[in-house]
N, C-alpha and C positions, 0 to 999 in steps of 0.2 A: 198810492202802491206800495208798498214793501221794498224793498231794495233785494237783490240777491245779495246770499253770504260768499264773503270770500272765502278762497282757500282756506285761511288762519282760522276763519269762524266757522268754517265745516269740521276741520279737525279739531279743533275746542268742543264742537259739539256732541263730535262722535267719542271723543275721551269721556268727556262729562255723559255720555250714557251708558258706557260701559262701567266707570267708575262706580255711577248709582246700580248697575245692575249686578255688581260683584257685593257690594254689601247685604243682599238680600237673601235670607235664609229658604230653602225650598220648603221648607216644614210650613213655613208662612200662609205657601198656597196650596198647600194637601199633596206636595208633588214628592216623590221618594227622594231620599238622600244620598244615598249611595256613595261611591267613590266617585268623585271628579275633579277635573284636571285645574281646573281654578276655581276660586269661590262664590259664591251668589248662584242666581239664576244663568240657565243657558241661554242664547239668544233666541232659541227659537222658542225654547217658554214663555221670554218676555213677549214674543210675537206671537203665540195663539194666544195667551192671558188679554195682550192689544186688539185681537183682534186684525191684524194685518199681516201679510205675506213674511215669512221668513228670509227671503233671498231682500225684498223692501227693506226689511229692519237691518240686515244686515248691511247695506250698503250707507244705514245710515251712520251706523258707529263707526264703517271705514270712512266717510267724509265725502261720501261722492256726491253730483253737484245734484242734487234731488230737491224738490220742495215739498215738506210735507204739511198736511191741512193741518188747521188748528182744533178741527174734531181729532185729527188720528193721535196729536201731539198732548191733548189733555187725557187721552185712555191710556197711552204712553205713561206720561204721569204720573196716572193714579194707578196702574203698574208697580212702577219704580218705587212709590209711596214718597214721594216728592213733597217739601213743604213748601209754602206761599212764595217764601224767595227762590228755591230751587226751581220751583214751575215757572217763576217771573224770567231767572236766568234762562230756562231750557226754550221758553220764546224768545228772548233777546237776540241769544245765539243763534237762533232761524230765522231771525229778523223778520219774523210774522209779525211783533206790535210794531209800532210807530215807537223809536224811541223817546227818551225823557226829555222834557228841557235841558239846555245843555249848561254846563258849569259856568257859573257867572262869577265876573269880579267885583260885583257892586252889590253893596246892603244897603238899603234904604235907611236913610234917619232914625224912622219908629225903630226899627229894630235894633240899630246901634244904640239908643236910648234904653231900650227896654234890658239890654243885656248888662247896661252899667248898671239899670235901676235896682234889679236882683241880686244886686251887691249886698252882701257878702255870701251869697249861692254862687259857686265858682261857673261859670259860663262863657260859650262861648257857638259862635255858628261857623259854621264849614261845607261846603261844596262837597257835589260827589265825588273830589277827586282828592277829598280830605285837606284842600289846602283851610288855614284858618284865617277866616275873612276879617273878625270882630269879639272882641273877648272884652271882660273884666277885671280886673286889679285881684280878686280873688282866687281867678284861675291861674291869672301869671305868677301870684304869688307861689301857688300851690304845685306850677310844673315849670314854665320857662316865663322872664319879661320877651312877651314874643313881638313889643315893639323893639328891642336891642336888637332883631335879627333882621334878615334879606326877605321881601315879601317870597322867592322861592323855597327859601327855609321853613316859612308857615305852613307847614305839612305834617300831620301827624305819624304818618308813615314814612314820612323822613326822619323825623326824630326818637322815633322808636327804634331805627335801625342804626343813624349817624349821629346821633344826640347822646354821647357815653352814660350822663347823669342820667339818661332813663329807665336803665338798666340796674342803677341802684335805685334808683324812687320808686317804680313798678315793679312789686310781689307779683310772681306768676307773669313774669316779664313776655318766658316765650309762649303763653296760653294766650296774651293779650296781643302779641306780635303777628301770629297766625290767625288769628281772630279777624287783626284790622287789615289783614294782605286779604282774605276770602270778603271783607264788605270790599273793598278796594277792587278785588277782583268782578263782583256783580255789578259794581257801579261802570266799570269800563265796559261790561258788554252792552250793558244800555245805551251808551254814549254813541250819539253818531260821529263826534269827532274824537279818535280814539289818540291822535297825536301828544296832548299833551299828558294823556295817563303812560302812553309808550315812554315818552322822554323819562319819566320819573322811573319806569320799569326797566331801564336801561342804565340810571345813575345808582340805581340801590342794587342791581346784579354786578356793577363792575367792584362795588365798593363793601358789600354786605355781603357775606358766603353763605350765611342764613338765611339773608334772602332770595340768595340765587338758590338754593337747596328748598326753598319753601317754596315758591311762586309757581313752581311745574303741575305740583297739586291742583285738585277740582274742585276744592270745597268753596260753597258761598254761603253769604249769613248776612244778614241785618243789623244793624247796629241800631238798635231804639232804644232798648234797656236792657239792662245788667249791673255787674259790680266789678267795680276797681278797687283795690287795696294798693295803697300806699306806705311806703315806711319814709316818712321826711326829715330831711336834717335835721329840721326845729322843732316842728310841731310831734315829732314820732310816728307811730302805728295811724294810718285814719283809711276808716272801709265805708267806700261810698257806693251809693246806687244811683247811675249815669242813666237817665231819659233823656231821649233825644224824639222834637217835635218838628215839624215841617211848617213854617210861618204859611198861611192863607195865600194862594196865589205865586208862592213862589216853591216848587214840588222840586226846584235845584238845590236847597237851602236845607239846613236842619240848625236847630238851636240844642245843643247839648247844655244839660246842668247837671251837676253832682250834686248831690243829696248826702251828707254825712249821716251812717250808718250807726256807727261805734269811737266813742273816742278814744279808750282805750285796750292793749292789746290783750286777745282773747286769740290761747295757741290751740284752740277746741276748731276755732270758726273758720 
């Protein structure tokens, strides 16, 4: 049986609904645009389109202690045009879905062998909290010698905000940092034990003004495939496609690989 969401979860749930509603355009639904006090659809418009009462939907956004059904959430998600990651986040905040397997600090011997074997393709294994648990020489050369760090320092989010060389190494640093926050936010919603996530949030909020400003946002996204551009101190400009795969039987882990796209700097890219 799903647990009841905490007051904090209900607040996050309501804020997430409100933010998704605000990005919609009335004309997409054949509604008159006219003057509106706030961007997006009105609460009553979302309620009508989703087939729920206006007062009930208003209570959801206000974080009232009510438990929506899975069917009602699916209809609301469809109206709000949520993608796969956003829909999963909505359900996780509502506590309707069972949490994913919890963060683990152990990597199998076979998985560690695989990471080393695919060298020189840079690769590492991370958990939902973005802790880096295993890596090969290629990715250590590209980013940082993870073996020289304390275990608690081997965290992608922590390195992005508190390890200064990342700011000069990663082009489009702000875009990458914001994207990683949204990935972390989505993972936290699915975690049954949020304490390890919250301890990192507390540390980064205290030490990084950027993290403190960006964390209250509501964006969520996955980290399965994308592009990362680096300006390496010795190797120069490198353009990568990263791909994250989930090992069979270990939904709490991701194997992340970085595949070079271009060897030379292209200012038009």
